[in-house]
N, C-alpha and C positions, 0 to 999 in steps of 0.2 A: 158535273161540277162537284168540287170537293164538299161544299156545304149541303148538298143533297144526298150524300152517301148514307147518313143515319136513317133517313126516311126509307131508303131501299131496304135496310135491315128490318125496320118495323113492318114494312109491307110483307116481307117474307114470313115474319112471325105471325102475321094475321092469317096467313094461309095454312098454318099448322093447327092441329086439333087444340081446342082450348085447354085440355088437361095438360098437354105437353108445354103449352105456353106458360101455364101456372108453375109447372115444375121447373122450367128454365128460369123463371123470375125468382122463385124461392132459392134456387141454387146460387144465382148471382147475388141475391141479397145476403145469403148465408156466407158466401165467400167474402163479400164486402164487410159484413159485421165481424167476421173472423179476423180480417186484416186490421179493422179499426180497434177491436178490443184485445187483440193479441192472442186470440185462441190458437193453440197449436194445431197443425194439420194432423188428421188421424193417421196413425201408423201402427204397424204390428208391434206388439210388445216384445222386446228382445232383452234377455237377461245376459248382461256381460259376464264373461268368464275370465278367470285368471289366465295369464299367458301359458302357464305350465299345464293347463287343462286343454289347450288347443291341440289338435292333431292334424297332420298334413300327409298327403299321399307320398309314397316313396318317389324319389327322383326317377325319371324314365332312364332306361339304359341308352347309352350313347351308341348310335348306329351310323355308320357311314353309308350313304345312299349308293346304289349300284352305279358303277362307273366302268369305263374302259380305258386302258392305257396301251398305246402302241407307238412304235417309232416309224418315221418316214425314212426313205432311202438316203436322204441327205443328213440324217442324224437327228433331226428335230423330234423330240418326244412330245406326244399328244395325250392329253387327258380329256375325256368327254363324260359329262354327267348331265343326264336329262332331268328337267324339273318343269312340269307342265302346270304348276299352280297359277302362274301369272304369264301373260304374253310378253315375256322379256328374255333377252339373251345377253350374257356378259362373258367376258373372257380376259385372260391375262397372258402375257409372255414374260418369262423370267430369264434374264441373261446372266451368264456367269462372268461378272465383272465387279466393279466397285471402286470407290475413291481410294481404297487402300492400295490399289495397283497403279495409280497415277504417279508421274515423276515428282520427286520431292520439290523441284523448282517450278512445278506447275500445279500446285495445290489449287483446286477449284475447277480443274479441267473436266473431271467426271461429272460434276454437277451441271456445268454448262452444257456438256454433250447431251446429258439426259433430257434437259429442258428444251434444248434447241431441236432435238429430233421431232418434236411435235410443233413447237412454236414457229419453226422456219418453213413449214409446209413440206411438200414433196416435189420431186422433179416433174410430176404431172399436174399437181395442183398447188398453187401458191398458198400462202397462209390464209389470205382472205377467202379464197375459193374453198379451202378445206373447212374453215370455220362455217361458211354459209351452208356447205353440204351437210354438215353435222347438225346445225341449227334447224334446218328444214325438216330433219327427221327426229328431232328431240333426242339426239344421240350424243355420245361423248367419246373422246379418245385422249388419254393422258400418258405421258412418259416421264420417267425420272430415274436417276442413279443415286444410290445411297452408299454407305461405307462398304457393304458386303455383297451387293447385288444391284442389278438394273432391272427395270420393269416397264412394261407398257400394258395398258388396259383399255377396254372398251365396254360400253353398254348401249343397248339398242332395243327397240321394239322388235318382237320376233318377225313381224312382216318385213322389216328392213334388214334382216340378218345378212343377206348376201351383199347388199350395197355397203354396209358398214364393215363387214369382214374384208371386203376388197380395199376399202380405205385404210383399215387397220394394217393390212399387209403392205400397203403402199408406204405408210408412215414408218414401219419397221424396216423395210427392205430398200426404200428409195428416198430417204430424207434429203431435202435440198440444202439444209444448213445455210439458209440465206444470211449473207453478211450483216445486213441491218439488224436481224434478230440476234445474232451473236453479239453485236455491239451493244444492243439493248440489254442483254443479259449481263454483260460485263459491267455496264453502268449500274445496273441494279445490284450486282454483287459488290461493287465499289461502295455504293450507298450503305450496304449492310456492314461493311468493314467500318465505315465512319460512325455507325450507330451501335457498334457491338458492346460498348461500355455503358450504355444507357440503363441497362437492367441489372441490378445487383445479383439476382438469382442466376442470370445467364453468365455473369462474370464468374460466380462461384462454381458453376457446373463446368465451364470451359477450363478454368485454371486448376480445378481439382483433377480433371482428366490428364492434364499435362503433368501434374505431380505424380500421378499413378503410372501412366504409360511412358512419360517422357515427352518433351515439347516437340521432338522430331518424329515421334511415332505416327504411323498412318492412322492410328485410332485416336489421336489427340491433336494433331497439327491443325492449324487454321489457315485459311486463305488470307494472303496479304496483298497489298498493292503490287509488290514486286512479282509475286507468283501469278497474279492476274494479268499483269502487263506482258508476261512471257507466253501467254496463250494466244494463238492466232487461229484462223479458220482451218488451216491445214492440220493443225494439231487436233482440233475437234474431229475432223473427218478421219484422221488416222486412229484416234481412240475409239471412235464408233466402229470402224471396220475391224479393229482388233477385238472388240467386245461383243458385237451383235452378229452372231453367226449361228446358222441352224443347228450345228452339232453341239452348241453350248446353250441351247434355248429349250425351255419347257413351255409348251403352249397348253393352256387349260381353258375349256369352254363349258359353261353351265347355263341351263335354261330351257326354254320352250322351243325345242328343235327336234327334227327327225334325225336319228343317228346316221343312217345311211346317206341321207342328203348332206349332212354336215361333213361327213368324211369326203364326199365328192368335192365340196367347196374347199376343204383344207388341201386336198390334193391339187386342186386348180390354182389356189392362190399362194400356197406355201411349198408345194412339191418342187417347183423349179428353182427355188431359192438356193443360192450358193454363196458361201463367204468370199470375201475379197481382202487383199492385204495380208499382213502378218498377224497371226493370232496372238492375243494377249497371254502373257505368261502368268498364270494364276496359281502356280505351285512352285516352290513351297509358299505357304502363307507367311506374312511378316512375323518375325520373332516378337514375343511379348514377355517382358519382365518388369517388375515394379521398379520405378526410377527413384522415388524418394520416400521418406517418412519424416514425421516431425510436425511442427506447428508453423503455419504460414498465414500471412495476413496481407490483404489488399486494403490499404487505408483509404477510406472514403469519408472525409470529415463532415460532409453534409448529411450523413445518415443518422437516424435516431434508433435504428435497429440493426442487427447483424444477420446476414445470411451465412449459414454455417454448413459445411459438408465434412463428414468424418467417415473414413473407411480405408480400404486397401484393395489390392488386386483380387478379383474373384475367380470364377471358374466357368465351366461349360455345362450345358444342359445334359450331356451324356455322362456326367459324373455318377457313380453308383449311389451316392447319397443325395441326389437331386430331390427326390420326393421328401426326404426328411428335412432338407433345407427349405423346401416350399412350406412345409408345416411350421417350421421355425419362424418364417416370415409372418405367418398369420398370428402366431403367439405374440410377436413384437408389435405388430401394426394394427391399424383399424381402431374403431371406436371402443372396442373391448380389449384392445391390445395393451401390453405392459407400458409401452412408451406413452401412449395417450393418457392412460390412467395415472401413471406416476409423474411424468415430466410435465404434462400439460394440466391435467385436472388437479392432482394433489399438490404439486409444488408450484404450479402457475408460472412456469418458466418459458413457455413456448406459445407462439401463435399456431405453429404447425411443427410436427415432429415425426420422424420416420427412421427406419433402418432396414434395408433390404439386401438380401443376397440376390444379385441380379446377373444371372449367367447369360452367355451367348452360345450360339450353336456350334461354332467352329473355332473360337478363340476365347481366351479368358475375358470374362466381363468384370463387374465390380461388386464389391460389398460396399454399399454407400448408405450413410445415415446423415441426419442433420435436421435442418428446419430453420425457422425464423424466431428470433428472440429479441427482447429489448437490449440496447447497448450495454446497460449496466448489469444485465444478467447473463452476459455471454459466457463467462467462465463457469458459473454454476450450471448453465445449460449443457455445456460440453461435458462437464464432470458427470452429470446425471445420465446423459446418453451413454457415455462410456461405462458407467456403473451397470446399466441394464445390459449392455453387450457382455460384460464380464459375468453378470448373474446368470444369463442363459447358458453360459459355458460351464458354470459351476453347480447350479442347482437344477435338478430334474423338474420339468414342467409337471403341473398337476394333471390328474385324469380329466378334470373338467376342461382345462386349457387344451389338452390333446384332442378331446372329442370336438370341441368347438372349432379348433383349427382345421382338423380333418374335414369337418362338414363344410367349412368355408372354402377350402381348396376344391373339394369335389363339386360343390354347388357351382362355383365359378367355372369349373371344367365343363360342365354340361352346357353352359351358355355359350361356350366357344363353338358349339355345333348346332346352333339354332336354325341355320339355313344350309342348303346344299352348297352354296357358294363358300361358306366358311369351312365346310368339310373338305372341299376341293382345294382350298388354299393350304390346308394342313397337309394334304397328300403331296402337293407340289413342294412345299417347304421341306418336308422330310426327305424327299428325293434329292432336292437341291443340296442339302447338307449331308446326305449319305446316312440318314437314320433309317432303321428298319420300318417296314410298313405298319407294324403293330405297336410302334413306340408309344403312341398315345394311350393305348390300353395297358401296356406295361406300367406306365406312370400311374394310371388310375389304380391299378392293383397294388402298387407299391405304397401309395398314399394310404389306402385302406389298411395295409399291414404295418404301417409305421407305429413304433412304440415311443414312449417317453425316453427310453434308453437310446433309441436311434437318434432322437433329436439332440440330446446332449452330446452324443458321440460325434455327430456331424458338426455341431457348433465348436466343439473342442478341436476338431481336425481342420476346420476351414476358417475360423475366426481367430485372428492373431493380434492381440492388443499391442504387441511390440512393433507391429508394422503400420499402425494407423497413421494416416495423414489427417491432420486437423487444419482445415482452411476456413478462415473467417474473412468475410467482406463486410467492413463496417468502420465506424469511427474509432480508431485505435486509442486516441487520447481519452475517450469516454469510457473505455472498458476497464472496470475495476472490480475485483483484483485484476492485475495485469495478465496478459496472455502467457507471460513467461512462467507463471505458476503452473501451467499445464504440462511442462516438460522438466525432467530432472536436471538438465544442464542449463535451463533458463533461456535456451536459444529459440528465438522467433525469427523466421526469415520473411522479409518484406518482398512482395512481388510487384514488379513494375509492369503495369498494363498499358503503358504508353504505346500508341499505335505507330509503327514505323511509317514514315511519310512515303508517298509515291516516288518512284525512281526519277531523279532529276529535279525534285522539288526543293 
């Protein structure tokens, strides 16, 4: 019984030597008095030191764990990397596809295909049976297609490796594309279209990309009710067959497995795989050129703040000044960056502020800045961000800024390789985009060698104030001074974000 438990403790105390009982009572009394009187708990005396007196060990050298790369007869490229720290195995398949290759009148096809591969089950296991098989083993399989690639992934306990690898191969090679799941995904996508103007930041990002790439560019176009209605199940099957083929797939597996046994399983489950249908034409890539420049506004009278994006077309990761531009990013951004210190802290113009050179691997990315500010400070905010962009093109950064920016880039670089899985993903990504195997180490060396002169030269070469797009989502009537003061000709272009109705509505 609950009320008898204290007596049991007393009984046990009585069986202890009297000296121990006395010491225990004194200790309890001391603790009680300490709590009552507020006496501090004893601690070792530590003398605080100024931050510049602290020393830290050097960062460890980045090392890629041992791996093996080999092709199968059907063209599938395989990467294997053993890691026996935990009893887990994970893997990924990267497919040479992407929404940039879907027909212009069927925008949304790639995304639906990627999700339906997993959601619709396989020809041997329907969706419910597949879900149950994975849940019983605490495993997962996911699939998706994005702009530039498609992917499938799995994770499992090492003891279930063969079972889950068999399911993984089934999902990749024999998806059922159940009609009810495709219908569900289309309804879900339709709901996303209806809600796409709910978030000002999402509006700003979407419309900014359209100003940069062009509304019809594969890198900026959006799914509409009409393009969604034009997609049927056969279109999904055709896009899958064109996209998911062994000779255009990189398979990577990392974790607690025996390499010889894993090779046998891969031969068993992926060796017989052959593509079907007509292969997707993935070359040449879509052309990219900047579509617009100037000042644009999406009027949202209900808003009390503005979401702003400022920038122009960017570049690629393999540009020779990529390292210098990465250092430039660190000078501009972060809690110690120029934008935070000047625009947010000193001038008090922003809730958030940033400006990044954001490259892509095989097509031009963006140089994009902006943030959020009060409606009435919109113009001063834009002017201040533009002033900092100009300043980094005109004034060499200081030695302290250079050192801090280099440290920040290199520190972040190390954390990209914390696990074997991260290292394997890098290897696969570099092969997918045709980068040299030692590209990551070239970048690290280039950051170390970057000078202040390199940064200003890169900024002058890549940042062009004459090409800037300034896009504001906010209450136009409350912005004072007017947005027209931001452009020499006073021209401000209004953007209509009305959602086109479904066909026949």
